[in-house]
C-alpha positions, 0 to 999 in steps of 0.5 A: 341863338342867346336870349338877351345877347342877340342881333336880329334883322327889322322884317318890315319897316313903315312906309315912308310916305306914312312917315312923312304924314304923321311929321306934319301932326302934333303929338298929342292929335296922334295921341287921342287918336289912339283913345289916350291909351299910349305913352312913354312916360313925363320923365322921357323929355326932349333935350334938343333945343326945338322942332319935331321928330318922325321916323321908323323904330331901330329898337335896342334893349341895353344893360342899364348903364351900357351902351355896347349895343347902342354902337352897334345900332348906330353902324346897322342904322339907315336913313329916317330911322329913329333909336329907341333904347329901353336901359330901364331908365337908369340915370347913373351913367349916360349912353351917348354923348357928342361923338355919338351924336355926330356920327348918327347925324352922318349917318342919317339917323333922325332921332333917339328915345332914350330910356336913360340919360345922356350928356354933353347936353350942350352939343344936343341942343346946338345941333338939335337932332331930336333926343328924348331922354330921362336925364343927364349926367357926365359919368360915362358908359360901360361897353360890355353888354349884354343886349338886343337889337330889333326885338320888342321893347317898353318904355313906361308900358308904351311897346315899341316893335322894330320898324313902327313910327316913332313921332315925338315933339315939345309933349313928348313921344309917341309910337304909331304901331305899323299896323295901326299907322294908316287908320290913326293918321286918317283919324288924326288928319281929320282932328287936326281939320277940325281943330283948325275950323274950331280954332277959326271959330274962336277968332270970330266969336262963334265957338259952340261951348253949348256942349258944357253945360250939356255934359253936366247936366248928363252928368247929374250937376246941379246947375245954379238956374236948376 
């Protein structure tokens, strides 16, 4: 087996029912329930028009500017996959455009995370398949390799294993590890319910703001009425 140029089988994937529940939740709330310690960096932004993303990670480690392994990943993808590509964040060459996007939709891919560039931006907006990338360029890719499929990858410190849950919305992208998924899901559902109640309290004018002065005093802040 050649390290750096290999295709592995995905050993396991997150359950579809858990993925579907995460699709209902804001990425920010999930992030809060993961102690705000995980993020794919502010450079990774939505390239589609609108809407969120939730699916199972099919990982690709690509040589910057080369999309041979991304092409192979499209052939391996199954419905519900999010293809996550670490190409080092390079912006000199686009890794995919309108033809690959159309093929991905045909394959049932539900999203892309590209640590690199795309092209044919108007098509991404028109077809509106959730796609996150760090840039856009008209210059096309090479197709020579090497690269790897279904290996652990990292984007801006966020580690993604094959089969992990990948979610995204207008705030960005987040990976939820399979082994933590149920715990994080329950915590996020509870947080979201609490926020719904808080929003109702704001509308009713009964929102409790006493925690602010309490926090200031606990930290030694001098208040004007001391």
